[in-house]
Each structure stands twice: as C-alpha cells, then as structure tokens.
All heavy atoms as TSV, in Angstrom:
chain	resi	resn	atom	element	x	y	z
A	1	MET	N	N	10.359	3.660	-12.373
A	1	MET	CA	C	9.994	2.603	-11.476
A	1	MET	C	C	11.049	2.433	-10.398
A	1	MET	O	O	10.725	2.070	-9.300
A	1	MET	CB	C	9.803	1.316	-12.261
A	1	MET	CG	C	9.362	0.176	-11.428
A	1	MET	SD	S	7.611	0.110	-11.302
A	1	MET	CE	C	7.234	-1.460	-11.902
A	2	GLY	N	N	12.284	2.664	-10.683
A	2	GLY	CA	C	13.321	2.520	-9.678
A	2	GLY	C	C	13.880	1.111	-9.628
A	2	GLY	O	O	13.505	0.223	-10.388
A	3	LEU	N	N	14.785	0.908	-8.689
A	3	LEU	CA	C	15.415	-0.395	-8.534
A	3	LEU	C	C	15.180	-0.988	-7.157
A	3	LEU	O	O	15.888	-1.902	-6.742
A	3	LEU	CB	C	16.919	-0.269	-8.796
A	3	LEU	CG	C	17.302	0.172	-10.205
A	3	LEU	CD1	C	18.805	0.373	-10.299
A	3	LEU	CD2	C	16.829	-0.829	-11.233
A	4	SER	N	N	14.197	-0.464	-6.454
A	4	SER	CA	C	13.865	-1.009	-5.141
A	4	SER	C	C	12.410	-0.671	-4.831
A	4	SER	O	O	11.774	0.078	-5.554
A	4	SER	CB	C	14.786	-0.422	-4.064
A	4	SER	OG	O	14.583	0.966	-3.971
A	5	GLY	N	N	11.914	-1.236	-3.782
A	5	GLY	CA	C	10.553	-0.948	-3.353
A	5	GLY	C	C	9.559	-2.015	-3.787
A	5	GLY	O	O	9.888	-2.981	-4.486
A	6	LEU	N	N	8.318	-1.819	-3.348
A	6	LEU	CA	C	7.277	-2.805	-3.629
A	6	LEU	C	C	6.918	-2.874	-5.104
A	6	LEU	O	O	6.667	-3.957	-5.642
A	6	LEU	CB	C	6.021	-2.489	-2.820
A	6	LEU	CG	C	6.103	-2.754	-1.322
A	6	LEU	CD1	C	4.845	-2.259	-0.630
A	6	LEU	CD2	C	6.304	-4.222	-1.061
A	7	GLY	N	N	6.884	-1.728	-5.767
A	7	GLY	CA	C	6.557	-1.731	-7.187
A	7	GLY	C	C	7.577	-2.495	-8.011
A	7	GLY	O	O	7.230	-3.276	-8.901
A	8	TYR	N	N	8.832	-2.266	-7.707
A	8	TYR	CA	C	9.903	-2.984	-8.412
A	8	TYR	C	C	9.831	-4.479	-8.124
A	8	TYR	O	O	9.947	-5.305	-9.033
A	8	TYR	CB	C	11.263	-2.433	-8.004
A	8	TYR	CG	C	12.419	-3.174	-8.624
A	8	TYR	CD1	C	12.751	-2.969	-9.953
A	8	TYR	CD2	C	13.158	-4.094	-7.889
A	8	TYR	CE1	C	13.806	-3.654	-10.542
A	8	TYR	CE2	C	14.209	-4.777	-8.461
A	8	TYR	CZ	C	14.527	-4.560	-9.789
A	8	TYR	OH	O	15.570	-5.245	-10.370
A	9	LEU	N	N	9.623	-4.830	-6.860
A	9	LEU	CA	C	9.543	-6.243	-6.488
A	9	LEU	C	C	8.361	-6.917	-7.173
A	9	LEU	O	O	8.470	-8.037	-7.677
A	9	LEU	CB	C	9.429	-6.391	-4.969
A	9	LEU	CG	C	9.420	-7.807	-4.418
A	9	LEU	CD1	C	10.716	-8.538	-4.786
A	9	LEU	CD2	C	9.246	-7.771	-2.910
A	10	PHE	N	N	7.228	-6.219	-7.234
A	10	PHE	CA	C	6.056	-6.784	-7.901
A	10	PHE	C	C	6.324	-6.987	-9.386
A	10	PHE	O	O	6.017	-8.031	-9.948
A	10	PHE	CB	C	4.831	-5.886	-7.707
A	10	PHE	CG	C	3.625	-6.390	-8.430
A	10	PHE	CD1	C	2.887	-7.432	-7.915
A	10	PHE	CD2	C	3.238	-5.833	-9.634
A	10	PHE	CE1	C	1.778	-7.915	-8.587
A	10	PHE	CE2	C	2.134	-6.298	-10.313
A	10	PHE	CZ	C	1.399	-7.341	-9.786
A	11	ARG	N	N	6.887	-5.970	-10.029
A	11	ARG	CA	C	7.138	-6.063	-11.465
A	11	ARG	C	C	8.147	-7.166	-11.780
A	11	ARG	O	O	7.985	-7.915	-12.748
A	11	ARG	CB	C	7.651	-4.722	-11.990
A	11	ARG	CG	C	7.809	-4.685	-13.458
A	11	ARG	CD	C	6.447	-4.806	-14.134
A	11	ARG	NE	N	6.660	-5.110	-15.521
A	11	ARG	CZ	C	6.080	-6.092	-16.177
A	11	ARG	NH1	N	5.204	-6.858	-15.583
A	11	ARG	NH2	N	6.332	-6.309	-17.430
A	12	GLN	N	N	9.175	-7.282	-10.963
A	12	GLN	CA	C	10.166	-8.336	-11.171
A	12	GLN	C	C	9.530	-9.710	-10.974
A	12	GLN	O	O	9.772	-10.635	-11.755
A	12	GLN	CB	C	11.335	-8.151	-10.211
A	12	GLN	CG	C	12.448	-9.143	-10.406
A	12	GLN	CD	C	13.569	-8.939	-9.405
A	12	GLN	OE1	O	13.369	-8.341	-8.352
A	12	GLN	NE2	N	14.741	-9.434	-9.726
A	13	SER	N	N	8.707	-9.854	-9.948
A	13	SER	CA	C	8.054	-11.135	-9.675
A	13	SER	C	C	7.077	-11.511	-10.782
A	13	SER	O	O	7.004	-12.671	-11.189
A	13	SER	CB	C	7.315	-11.079	-8.342
A	13	SER	OG	O	8.198	-10.785	-7.299
A	14	ALA	N	N	6.315	-10.526	-11.244
A	14	ALA	CA	C	5.366	-10.796	-12.324
A	14	ALA	C	C	6.105	-11.168	-13.609
A	14	ALA	O	O	5.663	-12.055	-14.352
A	14	ALA	CB	C	4.468	-9.588	-12.547
A	15	GLY	N	N	7.210	-10.506	-13.864
A	15	GLY	CA	C	7.994	-10.817	-15.054
A	15	GLY	C	C	8.614	-12.201	-15.017
A	15	GLY	O	O	8.777	-12.851	-16.046
A	16	ASP	N	N	8.938	-12.656	-13.827
A	16	ASP	CA	C	9.523	-13.992	-13.658
A	16	ASP	C	C	8.460	-15.070	-13.433
A	16	ASP	O	O	8.795	-16.224	-13.192
A	16	ASP	CB	C	10.481	-14.001	-12.457
A	16	ASP	CG	C	11.704	-13.143	-12.679
A	16	ASP	OD1	O	12.012	-12.845	-13.846
A	16	ASP	OD2	O	12.343	-12.757	-11.674
A	17	PHE	N	N	7.195	-14.688	-13.495
A	17	PHE	CA	C	6.060	-15.587	-13.251
A	17	PHE	C	C	6.118	-16.222	-11.860
A	17	PHE	O	O	5.716	-17.368	-11.657
A	17	PHE	CB	C	5.967	-16.671	-14.328
A	17	PHE	CG	C	5.734	-16.114	-15.698
A	17	PHE	CD1	C	6.752	-16.074	-16.628
A	17	PHE	CD2	C	4.491	-15.616	-16.042
A	17	PHE	CE1	C	6.541	-15.549	-17.890
A	17	PHE	CE2	C	4.272	-15.089	-17.310
A	17	PHE	CZ	C	5.288	-15.059	-18.235
A	18	ASP	N	N	6.628	-15.471	-10.899
A	18	ASP	CA	C	6.648	-15.902	-9.495
A	18	ASP	C	C	5.381	-15.371	-8.840
A	18	ASP	O	O	5.365	-14.324	-8.208
A	18	ASP	CB	C	7.901	-15.361	-8.797
A	18	ASP	CG	C	8.074	-15.903	-7.389
A	18	ASP	OD1	O	7.220	-16.707	-6.953
A	18	ASP	OD2	O	9.063	-15.521	-6.742
A	19	THR	N	N	4.287	-16.116	-9.026
A	19	THR	CA	C	2.970	-15.614	-8.610
A	19	THR	C	C	2.838	-15.476	-7.099
A	19	THR	O	O	2.150	-14.569	-6.638
A	19	THR	CB	C	1.849	-16.516	-9.144
A	19	THR	OG1	O	2.074	-17.865	-8.724
A	19	THR	CG2	C	1.786	-16.463	-10.656
A	20	GLN	N	N	3.482	-16.332	-6.347
A	20	GLN	CA	C	3.375	-16.232	-4.892
A	20	GLN	C	C	3.998	-14.934	-4.392
A	20	GLN	O	O	3.419	-14.241	-3.561
A	20	GLN	CB	C	4.041	-17.422	-4.213
A	20	GLN	CG	C	3.273	-18.711	-4.369
A	20	GLN	CD	C	3.949	-19.872	-3.667
A	20	GLN	OE1	O	5.152	-19.852	-3.440
A	20	GLN	NE2	N	3.172	-20.890	-3.333
A	21	ARG	N	N	5.152	-14.597	-4.887
A	21	ARG	CA	C	5.809	-13.355	-4.472
A	21	ARG	C	C	5.035	-12.138	-4.974
A	21	ARG	O	O	4.879	-11.158	-4.262
A	21	ARG	CB	C	7.244	-13.305	-4.964
A	21	ARG	CG	C	7.927	-12.003	-4.562
A	21	ARG	CD	C	9.367	-11.993	-4.938
A	21	ARG	NE	N	10.078	-12.689	-3.864
A	21	ARG	CZ	C	11.355	-12.966	-3.893
A	21	ARG	NH1	N	12.063	-12.654	-4.949
A	21	ARG	NH2	N	11.928	-13.568	-2.888
A	22	ALA	N	N	4.532	-12.196	-6.194
A	22	ALA	CA	C	3.751	-11.085	-6.744
A	22	ALA	C	C	2.475	-10.880	-5.930
A	22	ALA	O	O	2.109	-9.744	-5.611
A	22	ALA	CB	C	3.418	-11.347	-8.207
A	23	PHE	N	N	1.804	-11.964	-5.571
A	23	PHE	CA	C	0.598	-11.858	-4.764
A	23	PHE	C	C	0.925	-11.320	-3.376
A	23	PHE	O	O	0.217	-10.449	-2.861
A	23	PHE	CB	C	-0.093	-13.227	-4.651
A	23	PHE	CG	C	-1.362	-13.189	-3.856
A	23	PHE	CD1	C	-2.501	-12.613	-4.376
A	23	PHE	CD2	C	-1.411	-13.724	-2.573
A	23	PHE	CE1	C	-3.675	-12.571	-3.642
A	23	PHE	CE2	C	-2.568	-13.685	-1.836
A	23	PHE	CZ	C	-3.712	-13.115	-2.367
A	24	GLY	N	N	1.988	-11.807	-2.768
A	24	GLY	CA	C	2.392	-11.324	-1.449
A	24	GLY	C	C	2.730	-9.846	-1.466
A	24	GLY	O	O	2.351	-9.092	-0.559
A	25	THR	N	N	3.407	-9.416	-2.519
A	25	THR	CA	C	3.750	-8.005	-2.653
A	25	THR	C	C	2.498	-7.151	-2.795
A	25	THR	O	O	2.386	-6.091	-2.188
A	25	THR	CB	C	4.667	-7.801	-3.872
A	25	THR	OG1	O	5.795	-8.644	-3.737
A	25	THR	CG2	C	5.116	-6.368	-3.989
A	26	SER	N	N	1.542	-7.622	-3.576
A	26	SER	CA	C	0.308	-6.852	-3.747
A	26	SER	C	C	-0.517	-6.820	-2.465
A	26	SER	O	O	-1.158	-5.807	-2.167
A	26	SER	CB	C	-0.524	-7.403	-4.909
A	26	SER	OG	O	-0.927	-8.725	-4.658
A	27	VAL	N	N	-0.478	-7.884	-1.684
A	27	VAL	CA	C	-1.181	-7.886	-0.394
A	27	VAL	C	C	-0.543	-6.878	0.564
A	27	VAL	O	O	-1.249	-6.136	1.253
A	27	VAL	CB	C	-1.203	-9.313	0.218
A	27	VAL	CG1	C	-1.644	-9.283	1.668
A	27	VAL	CG2	C	-2.102	-10.223	-0.593
A	28	VAL	N	N	0.770	-6.833	0.593
A	28	VAL	CA	C	1.468	-5.868	1.446
A	28	VAL	C	C	1.135	-4.439	1.022
A	28	VAL	O	O	0.825	-3.580	1.856
A	28	VAL	CB	C	2.995	-6.112	1.424
A	28	VAL	CG1	C	3.742	-4.975	2.085
A	28	VAL	CG2	C	3.325	-7.421	2.109
A	29	ALA	N	N	1.154	-4.171	-0.281
A	29	ALA	CA	C	0.835	-2.831	-0.780
A	29	ALA	C	C	-0.610	-2.454	-0.455
A	29	ALA	O	O	-0.885	-1.313	-0.054
A	29	ALA	CB	C	1.079	-2.767	-2.282
A	30	ALA	N	N	-1.531	-3.384	-0.600
A	30	ALA	CA	C	-2.938	-3.110	-0.287
A	30	ALA	C	C	-3.119	-2.861	1.209
A	30	ALA	O	O	-3.875	-1.960	1.602
A	30	ALA	CB	C	-3.815	-4.268	-0.737
A	31	THR	N	N	-2.434	-3.621	2.043
A	31	THR	CA	C	-2.526	-3.430	3.492
A	31	THR	C	C	-1.989	-2.063	3.898
A	31	THR	O	O	-2.620	-1.350	4.699
A	31	THR	CB	C	-1.748	-4.544	4.218
A	31	THR	OG1	O	-2.284	-5.810	3.822
A	31	THR	CG2	C	-1.847	-4.388	5.721
A	32	ILE	N	N	-0.872	-1.675	3.350
A	32	ILE	CA	C	-0.309	-0.352	3.641
A	32	ILE	C	C	-1.276	0.738	3.199
A	32	ILE	O	O	-1.490	1.729	3.913
A	32	ILE	CB	C	1.065	-0.195	2.976
A	32	ILE	CG1	C	2.083	-1.102	3.660
A	32	ILE	CG2	C	1.539	1.254	3.013
A	32	ILE	CD1	C	3.425	-1.187	2.955
A	33	SER	N	N	-1.902	0.568	2.048
A	33	SER	CA	C	-2.859	1.556	1.543
A	33	SER	C	C	-4.066	1.689	2.458
A	33	SER	O	O	-4.515	2.800	2.753
A	33	SER	CB	C	-3.325	1.175	0.142
A	33	SER	OG	O	-2.264	1.163	-0.753
A	34	VAL	N	N	-4.595	0.572	2.916
A	34	VAL	CA	C	-5.759	0.602	3.796
A	34	VAL	C	C	-5.405	1.259	5.127
A	34	VAL	O	O	-6.183	2.061	5.662
A	34	VAL	CB	C	-6.327	-0.824	4.003
A	34	VAL	CG1	C	-7.352	-0.863	5.118
A	34	VAL	CG2	C	-6.931	-1.333	2.706
A	35	VAL	N	N	-4.252	0.941	5.674
A	35	VAL	CA	C	-3.822	1.539	6.936
A	35	VAL	C	C	-3.650	3.052	6.790
A	35	VAL	O	O	-4.115	3.829	7.632
A	35	VAL	CB	C	-2.524	0.875	7.454
A	35	VAL	CG1	C	-1.897	1.668	8.587
A	35	VAL	CG2	C	-2.802	-0.550	7.890
A	36	CYS	N	N	-3.012	3.486	5.713
A	36	CYS	CA	C	-2.836	4.930	5.487
A	36	CYS	C	C	-4.170	5.626	5.303
A	36	CYS	O	O	-4.386	6.727	5.825
A	36	CYS	CB	C	-1.939	5.169	4.276
A	36	CYS	SG	S	-0.210	4.781	4.580
A	37	PHE	N	N	-5.085	5.016	4.579
A	37	PHE	CA	C	-6.404	5.605	4.379
A	37	PHE	C	C	-7.153	5.715	5.708
A	37	PHE	O	O	-7.759	6.747	6.003
A	37	PHE	CB	C	-7.224	4.769	3.390
A	37	PHE	CG	C	-8.618	5.282	3.210
A	37	PHE	CD1	C	-8.862	6.378	2.406
A	37	PHE	CD2	C	-9.692	4.674	3.846
A	37	PHE	CE1	C	-10.151	6.863	2.239
A	37	PHE	CE2	C	-10.970	5.145	3.694
A	37	PHE	CZ	C	-11.204	6.251	2.883
A	38	THR	N	N	-7.102	4.665	6.512
A	38	THR	CA	C	-7.788	4.683	7.803
A	38	THR	C	C	-7.217	5.751	8.719
A	38	THR	O	O	-7.960	6.480	9.380
A	38	THR	CB	C	-7.688	3.294	8.470
A	38	THR	OG1	O	-8.250	2.320	7.581
A	38	THR	CG2	C	-8.423	3.264	9.794
A	39	LEU	N	N	-5.908	5.872	8.765
A	39	LEU	CA	C	-5.278	6.896	9.600
A	39	LEU	C	C	-5.640	8.305	9.136
A	39	LEU	O	O	-5.930	9.181	9.959
A	39	LEU	CB	C	-3.765	6.717	9.620
A	39	LEU	CG	C	-3.251	5.482	10.350
A	39	LEU	CD1	C	-1.746	5.355	10.167
A	39	LEU	CD2	C	-3.615	5.528	11.815
A	40	SER	N	N	-5.640	8.524	7.833
A	40	SER	CA	C	-5.999	9.856	7.334
A	40	SER	C	C	-7.469	10.148	7.561
A	40	SER	O	O	-7.845	11.296	7.856
A	40	SER	CB	C	-5.651	9.987	5.854
A	40	SER	OG	O	-6.419	9.108	5.075
A	41	LEU	N	N	-8.325	9.160	7.470
A	41	LEU	CA	C	-9.748	9.354	7.750
A	41	LEU	C	C	-9.964	9.724	9.216
A	41	LEU	O	O	-10.743	10.643	9.523
A	41	LEU	CB	C	-10.527	8.087	7.405
A	41	LEU	CG	C	-12.035	8.139	7.569
A	41	LEU	CD1	C	-12.643	9.173	6.617
A	41	LEU	CD2	C	-12.637	6.768	7.309
A	42	ARG	N	N	-9.281	9.046	10.116
A	42	ARG	CA	C	-9.394	9.374	11.540
A	42	ARG	C	C	-8.876	10.777	11.836
A	42	ARG	O	O	-9.470	11.510	12.626
A	42	ARG	CB	C	-8.649	8.356	12.386
A	42	ARG	CG	C	-9.346	7.033	12.452
A	42	ARG	CD	C	-8.625	6.066	13.351
A	42	ARG	NE	N	-9.305	4.781	13.383
A	42	ARG	CZ	C	-8.879	3.747	14.053
A	42	ARG	NH1	N	-7.765	3.826	14.756
A	42	ARG	NH2	N	-9.541	2.622	14.027
A	43	ALA	N	N	-7.776	11.152	11.205
A	43	ALA	CA	C	-7.231	12.499	11.397
A	43	ALA	C	C	-8.207	13.544	10.867
A	43	ALA	O	O	-8.435	14.577	11.514
A	43	ALA	CB	C	-5.888	12.627	10.693
A	44	GLU	N	N	-8.797	13.285	9.725
A	44	GLU	CA	C	-9.765	14.217	9.155
A	44	GLU	C	C	-10.970	14.384	10.072
A	44	GLU	O	O	-11.440	15.497	10.308
A	44	GLU	CB	C	-10.227	13.718	7.785
A	44	GLU	CG	C	-11.269	14.601	7.149
A	44	GLU	CD	C	-11.827	14.023	5.869
A	44	GLU	OE1	O	-11.442	12.891	5.493
A	44	GLU	OE2	O	-12.649	14.697	5.240
A	45	ARG	N	N	-11.480	13.295	10.602
A	45	ARG	CA	C	-12.624	13.368	11.503
A	45	ARG	C	C	-12.282	14.108	12.798
A	45	ARG	O	O	-13.101	14.856	13.311
A	45	ARG	CB	C	-13.142	11.974	11.822
A	45	ARG	CG	C	-13.860	11.348	10.648
A	45	ARG	CD	C	-14.378	9.968	10.982
A	45	ARG	NE	N	-15.079	9.405	9.829
A	45	ARG	CZ	C	-15.470	8.166	9.752
A	45	ARG	NH1	N	-15.230	7.323	10.753
A	45	ARG	NH2	N	-16.088	7.724	8.676
A	46	ALA	N	N	-11.078	13.886	13.312
A	46	ALA	CA	C	-10.671	14.566	14.538
A	46	ALA	C	C	-10.573	16.079	14.310
A	46	ALA	O	O	-11.012	16.871	15.149
A	46	ALA	CB	C	-9.332	14.012	15.033
A	47	VAL	N	N	-10.007	16.481	13.194
A	47	VAL	CA	C	-9.886	17.898	12.884
A	47	VAL	C	C	-11.264	18.509	12.627
A	47	VAL	O	O	-11.567	19.592	13.114
A	47	VAL	CB	C	-8.954	18.117	11.668
A	47	VAL	CG1	C	-9.021	19.531	11.164
A	47	VAL	CG2	C	-7.524	17.740	12.035
A	48	ALA	N	N	-12.109	17.818	11.903
A	48	ALA	CA	C	-13.457	18.319	11.620
A	48	ALA	C	C	-14.267	18.455	12.903
A	48	ALA	O	O	-15.023	19.429	13.063
A	48	ALA	CB	C	-14.167	17.392	10.633
A	49	GLU	N	N	-14.116	17.513	13.802
A	49	GLU	CA	C	-14.847	17.558	15.078
A	49	GLU	C	C	-14.379	18.727	15.929
A	49	GLU	O	O	-15.173	19.395	16.590
A	49	GLU	CB	C	-14.675	16.235	15.830
A	49	GLU	CG	C	-15.523	16.116	17.068
A	49	GLU	CD	C	-17.009	16.076	16.781
A	49	GLU	OE1	O	-17.411	15.550	15.723
A	49	GLU	OE2	O	-17.782	16.592	17.617
A	50	ARG	N	N	-13.102	18.987	15.899
A	50	ARG	CA	C	-12.565	20.072	16.703
A	50	ARG	C	C	-13.020	21.430	16.200
A	50	ARG	O	O	-13.209	22.364	16.973
A	50	ARG	CB	C	-11.035	20.011	16.709
A	50	ARG	CG	C	-10.433	21.102	17.527
A	50	ARG	CD	C	-8.966	20.987	17.627
A	50	ARG	NE	N	-8.494	22.137	18.393
A	50	ARG	CZ	C	-7.369	22.200	18.987
A	50	ARG	NH1	N	-6.547	21.165	18.932
A	50	ARG	NH2	N	-6.998	23.263	19.652
A	51	TRP	N	N	-13.181	21.586	14.896
A	51	TRP	CA	C	-13.517	22.868	14.318
A	51	TRP	C	C	-15.019	23.108	14.218
A	51	TRP	O	O	-15.447	24.095	13.647
A	51	TRP	CB	C	-12.878	23.011	12.941
A	51	TRP	CG	C	-11.406	23.193	13.060
A	51	TRP	CD1	C	-10.458	22.241	12.920
A	51	TRP	CD2	C	-10.710	24.397	13.398
A	51	TRP	NE1	N	-9.212	22.760	13.135
A	51	TRP	CE2	C	-9.333	24.096	13.424
A	51	TRP	CE3	C	-11.113	25.706	13.662
A	51	TRP	CZ2	C	-8.366	25.047	13.714
A	51	TRP	CZ3	C	-10.141	26.648	13.943
A	51	TRP	CH2	C	-8.797	26.320	13.964
A	52	ARG	N	N	-15.822	22.234	14.754
A	52	ARG	CA	C	-17.284	22.448	14.740
A	52	ARG	C	C	-17.689	23.431	15.778
A	52	ARG	O	O	-17.253	23.691	16.768
A	52	ARG	CB	C	-18.019	21.152	14.976
A	52	ARG	CG	C	-18.037	20.317	13.727
A	52	ARG	CD	C	-18.946	19.159	13.926
A	52	ARG	NE	N	-18.798	18.297	12.755
A	52	ARG	CZ	C	-19.630	17.351	12.464
A	52	ARG	NH1	N	-20.653	17.115	13.228
A	52	ARG	NH2	N	-19.450	16.630	11.409
C-alpha cells in the first residue's frame, strides 16, 4: 500500500473513522479515473478514425 498517495490517505481516514476525508479521497480518485478513461477513449477514437 505504501506510505503516501490516495490509497494510503483513504485507508488511514477509514481506519480513523474520518468519513469526510475518506469520502473526499474517494471522490478525487473517482474523478481522476473518469478523466483518464475519457482521455484514453478520445485517443482510441482518434487513432481508429485515422486508420480507417
């Protein structure tokens, strides 16, 4: 798990029952995931369109 990063912060917050911080951390992680997925989807479509 490590000693830094979002996963560590979430686990520490959940262990301390700090629900606001745990929820905020999970929202940040979900937002980063959605942004990365959207960017990769756009890149995939651009490459697929070019190779048609």
